[in-house]
C-alpha positions as CSV (number, residue, x, y, z in Angstrom):
1,M,64.0,30.7,-74.0
2,T,65.9,27.4,-73.7
3,A,64.5,25.0,-71.1
4,R,66.7,24.4,-68.1
5,I,67.6,21.2,-66.2
6,V,69.3,21.6,-62.8
7,Y,71.8,19.3,-61.1
8,Q,73.8,19.3,-57.8
9,G,77.5,19.9,-58.1
10,E,80.0,22.0,-60.1
11,A,80.2,22.2,-63.8
12,G,81.8,19.0,-65.1
13,A,80.2,16.7,-62.5
14,Y,78.8,13.4,-63.5
15,S,75.3,14.8,-63.0
16,H,76.2,17.5,-65.5
17,L,77.3,14.7,-67.9
18,A,73.9,12.9,-67.4
19,C,72.0,16.1,-68.2
20,R,73.9,16.6,-71.4
21,E,73.6,13.0,-72.6
22,H,69.9,12.5,-71.8
23,F,68.6,16.0,-72.4
24,P,70.9,17.5,-75.0
25,D,68.4,20.3,-75.9
26,M,68.2,21.6,-72.4
27,E,70.5,24.0,-70.6
28,P,72.3,22.4,-67.6
29,W,72.3,24.5,-64.5
30,A,74.6,23.8,-61.5
31,C,73.3,24.1,-57.9
32,Q,75.3,23.9,-54.7
33,S,72.9,21.5,-53.0
34,F,70.0,19.0,-53.7
35,S,67.6,21.2,-51.8
36,E,68.5,24.2,-54.0
37,A,67.9,22.1,-57.1
38,F,64.5,21.1,-55.8
39,A,63.7,24.8,-55.0
40,R,64.6,26.0,-58.5
41,V,62.2,23.6,-60.1
42,R,59.4,24.4,-57.6
43,S,59.8,28.1,-58.3
44,G,59.8,27.7,-62.1
45,E,63.3,28.9,-62.6
46,A,64.2,25.5,-64.0
47,D,62.0,23.0,-65.8
48,L,63.5,19.7,-64.6
49,A,66.1,18.3,-62.1
50,M,68.5,15.4,-62.7
51,I,69.1,13.8,-59.3
52,P,71.2,10.7,-58.5
53,V,69.6,8.2,-56.1
54,E,71.9,5.2,-56.2
55,N,75.1,3.8,-57.6
56,T,76.1,0.2,-58.2
57,V,79.4,0.7,-56.3
58,A,78.7,3.5,-53.8
59,G,75.1,2.6,-52.8
60,R,72.2,5.0,-52.2
61,V,72.3,8.8,-52.0
62,S,70.7,9.0,-48.6
63,D,69.8,12.7,-48.6
64,I,67.4,12.3,-51.5
65,Y,65.0,10.0,-49.6
66,H,64.5,12.7,-47.0
67,L,63.9,15.4,-49.6
68,L,61.5,13.5,-51.9
69,P,58.4,13.3,-49.6
70,E,58.4,17.0,-48.8
71,G,60.0,18.3,-52.0
72,G,56.8,19.0,-53.9
73,L,58.0,17.5,-57.1
74,S,57.1,14.4,-59.2
75,I,59.4,11.8,-60.7
76,I,58.7,11.7,-64.4
77,A,61.7,9.6,-65.7
78,E,64.6,7.5,-64.6
79,R,68.0,7.4,-66.3
80,Y,70.9,4.9,-65.9
81,Q,74.3,6.5,-66.5
82,P,77.4,4.4,-66.9
83,I,80.3,6.1,-65.0
84,H,83.6,6.2,-66.8
85,H,86.5,7.9,-65.1
86,Q,89.1,9.9,-67.1
87,L,92.6,10.9,-66.0
88,L,92.8,14.6,-66.8
89,A,95.8,16.9,-66.8
90,L,97.0,20.2,-68.2
91,P,97.5,20.4,-72.0
92,G,100.9,19.3,-73.1
93,V,101.6,17.1,-70.1
94,S,102.7,13.5,-70.5
95,L,101.5,10.6,-68.4
96,S,105.0,10.1,-67.2
97,D,104.9,13.6,-65.7
98,I,102.0,12.8,-63.3
99,T,102.9,11.9,-59.7
100,T,99.5,12.5,-58.0
101,A,95.8,12.5,-58.9
102,R,93.0,14.3,-57.1
103,S,89.4,13.3,-56.9
104,H,86.5,12.5,-54.6
105,P,87.4,9.6,-52.3
106,M,84.7,7.4,-53.9
107,A,86.1,8.0,-57.4
108,L,89.6,7.3,-56.2
109,G,88.4,4.0,-54.7
110,Q,87.0,3.0,-58.0
111,V,90.3,3.6,-59.9
112,R,92.7,2.4,-57.1
113,D,94.3,-0.5,-59.0
114,R,94.8,1.5,-62.2
115,L,96.5,4.4,-60.4
116,T,98.7,2.0,-58.5
117,G,99.7,0.4,-61.8
118,L,100.6,3.8,-63.2
119,G,102.6,4.7,-60.0
120,I,100.3,7.7,-59.2
121,A,99.4,8.6,-55.6
122,A,95.8,9.5,-54.8
123,I,94.8,12.8,-53.1
124,A,91.2,13.2,-51.8
125,D,89.2,16.2,-52.9
126,V,85.6,17.4,-52.3
127,D,84.3,16.1,-55.6
128,T,85.5,15.1,-59.1
129,A,84.6,18.4,-60.9
130,A,86.3,20.5,-58.2
131,A,89.4,18.4,-58.5
132,A,89.5,19.1,-62.3
133,R,89.0,22.8,-61.7
134,K,91.9,22.9,-59.2
135,V,94.2,21.2,-61.7
136,A,93.3,23.8,-64.3
137,E,93.7,26.8,-61.9
138,R,96.9,25.8,-60.1
139,G,98.9,24.9,-63.3
140,D,100.9,22.1,-61.6
141,R,102.1,19.8,-64.4
142,Q,102.6,16.9,-62.0
143,I,99.0,16.7,-60.7
144,A,96.1,15.1,-62.5
145,A,92.4,14.8,-61.8
146,V,90.0,11.8,-62.0
147,A,86.8,13.2,-63.5
148,S,84.4,13.1,-66.4
149,R,84.9,13.8,-70.1
150,V,82.7,16.9,-69.7
151,A,85.0,18.2,-66.9
152,A,87.9,18.0,-69.5
153,E,85.8,20.2,-71.8
154,V,84.7,22.7,-69.1
155,Y,88.2,23.2,-67.6
156,G,90.3,22.9,-70.8
157,L,92.2,19.7,-69.7
158,Q,93.4,16.8,-71.8
159,I,92.6,13.2,-71.2
160,L,95.8,11.3,-70.5
161,A,94.1,7.9,-69.9
162,E,90.5,6.9,-70.8
163,D,88.0,4.9,-68.8
164,I,90.4,4.0,-65.9
165,E,87.8,2.6,-63.6
166,D,88.7,-0.8,-62.2
167,S,85.2,-2.2,-62.7
168,G,83.1,-1.9,-65.8
169,S,79.8,-2.2,-63.9
170,N,79.9,1.3,-62.3
171,T,76.4,2.8,-63.0
172,T,74.4,5.6,-61.4
173,R,70.6,5.7,-61.4
174,F,69.2,9.2,-61.8
175,I,65.6,10.3,-61.4
176,V,64.2,13.3,-63.3
177,L,61.9,15.6,-61.3
178,S,59.2,18.0,-62.5
179,R,56.7,20.3,-60.9
180,T,53.8,18.4,-62.5
181,P,53.4,14.6,-62.9
182,H,53.5,13.0,-66.3
183,I,52.0,9.5,-65.9
184,P,52.3,7.3,-69.0
185,D,49.4,5.5,-70.5
186,M,48.9,2.0,-69.2
187,D,49.5,0.5,-72.7
188,G,52.7,2.6,-73.3
189,G,55.1,0.0,-72.0
190,P,56.7,-1.0,-68.7
191,V,56.5,1.6,-65.9
192,V,57.8,2.1,-62.4
193,S,55.8,3.7,-59.6
194,S,57.4,5.2,-56.5
195,F,55.8,5.7,-53.1
196,V,56.7,6.6,-49.6
197,F,54.8,5.5,-46.5
198,R,55.1,5.3,-42.8
199,T,54.7,2.5,-40.3
200,R,54.8,2.2,-36.6
201,S,57.8,0.3,-35.3
202,V,55.7,-2.8,-34.2
203,P,56.0,-6.5,-35.1
204,S,54.8,-7.5,-38.6
205,A,54.0,-3.9,-39.6
206,L,56.1,-3.9,-42.8
207,Y,55.1,-7.5,-43.6
208,K,51.4,-6.6,-43.5
209,A,51.9,-3.4,-45.5
210,L,53.7,-5.1,-48.3
211,G,51.6,-8.2,-48.5
212,G,49.3,-6.8,-51.1
213,F,52.1,-6.4,-53.6
214,A,53.1,-10.1,-53.3
215,S,49.5,-11.3,-53.5
216,N,48.8,-9.3,-56.6
217,G,52.0,-10.4,-58.4
218,L,53.8,-7.0,-58.3
219,N,57.6,-6.8,-58.3
220,L,59.2,-4.4,-55.7
221,T,62.6,-3.4,-57.2
222,K,63.6,-1.2,-54.3
223,L,62.8,-0.8,-50.6
224,E,64.6,1.7,-48.5
225,S,63.9,2.6,-44.8
226,Y,64.9,5.4,-42.5
227,M,63.8,6.7,-39.1
228,I,61.8,9.9,-38.9
229,G,60.8,12.4,-36.3
230,G,64.2,12.3,-34.5
231,G,63.4,9.1,-32.7
232,F,63.3,5.3,-33.1
233,T,59.6,4.6,-32.9
234,A,58.5,5.3,-36.5
235,A,60.0,4.5,-39.8
236,Q,59.4,5.8,-43.3
237,F,59.8,3.6,-46.4
238,Y,60.5,4.3,-50.0
239,V,59.5,1.7,-52.6
240,D,59.8,1.3,-56.4
241,V,57.2,-1.0,-57.9
242,E,56.9,-2.3,-61.4
243,G,53.3,-1.4,-62.1
244,H,50.8,1.3,-63.1
245,P,48.6,2.9,-60.4
246,D,45.5,2.5,-62.6
247,S,45.9,-1.3,-63.0
248,D,43.7,-3.6,-60.9
249,A,46.7,-5.2,-59.3
250,M,48.2,-2.0,-58.2
251,R,44.9,-0.6,-56.9
252,H,44.3,-3.7,-54.8
253,A,47.9,-3.6,-53.4
254,L,47.6,0.1,-52.6
255,E,44.3,-0.5,-50.7
256,E,46.1,-3.0,-48.5
257,L,49.1,-0.7,-48.1
258,D,46.9,2.2,-47.1
259,F,45.1,0.0,-44.5
260,F,48.3,-0.9,-42.6
261,T,50.3,2.3,-42.9
262,E,50.1,6.1,-42.5
263,D,50.6,8.9,-45.0
264,V,51.1,7.0,-48.3
265,R,52.4,9.4,-51.0
266,H,52.7,8.7,-54.7
267,L,56.0,10.3,-55.9
268,G,55.5,9.5,-59.6
269,T,54.9,6.8,-62.3
270,Y,57.3,6.9,-65.2
271,P,58.7,4.7,-68.1
272,A,61.1,2.0,-66.9
273,D,64.6,2.6,-68.3
274,G,65.5,0.0,-70.9
275,I,68.5,-1.2,-68.8
276,R,66.0,-2.9,-66.4
277,A,65.1,-5.4,-69.1
278,Q,68.8,-6.3,-69.6
279,S,69.5,-7.1,-65.9
């Protein structure tokens, strides 16, 4: 039986593309929501989940930081996926035939200048893959979609214009989730460790909690905060740290973190994507 990797969205979504490019031997499986994707991995119906956490243009995917602490899964890898938007239309249509283009508002914002230059009006849709599906279903030769290359394959559309994004730096960071942790050996190369912890909303709480990382020479590459419990008195933080939990530096930092916080949870330690070394 072919191993399955789940993603949120319709067939042809950029998460679908990430699954195909990074795990070509696995069967991609679409889910309607992030929580459904988590559940399918927990139940054993799927082996892995490919989940976006942030984009260089759009920022963080906030829902994920609420799901991770209670999701029952471990982060085992990270993948950086460059996002290239394609202008898709029905077979046989010419670029001069197109008057409007459908897509998710964020994608439309990333191709605004190119569409304006082509004289094409933008129409917002629920997501990029749904826009491509609607172009295929409705058969209107004047409407295009802004979506991925895999969406063109899935819905039988042609690419009228390639890589139409206004900026070449549009990249999404994905994390790969599994039921069981897979912590690399300490000598296996650079790793990232992810944690969540809680603090009281009192002066210096965060400063004291994170002091151990600074004093032990550990680099925090991400720090996200959000309120919990339906109020404004307690905050939960998500951190990515370049370091292995079995190293002396990390052990000392975590001892200090544990002293000043509540409910520290290790979400996973995984190989650092090579793109980190290029930035």
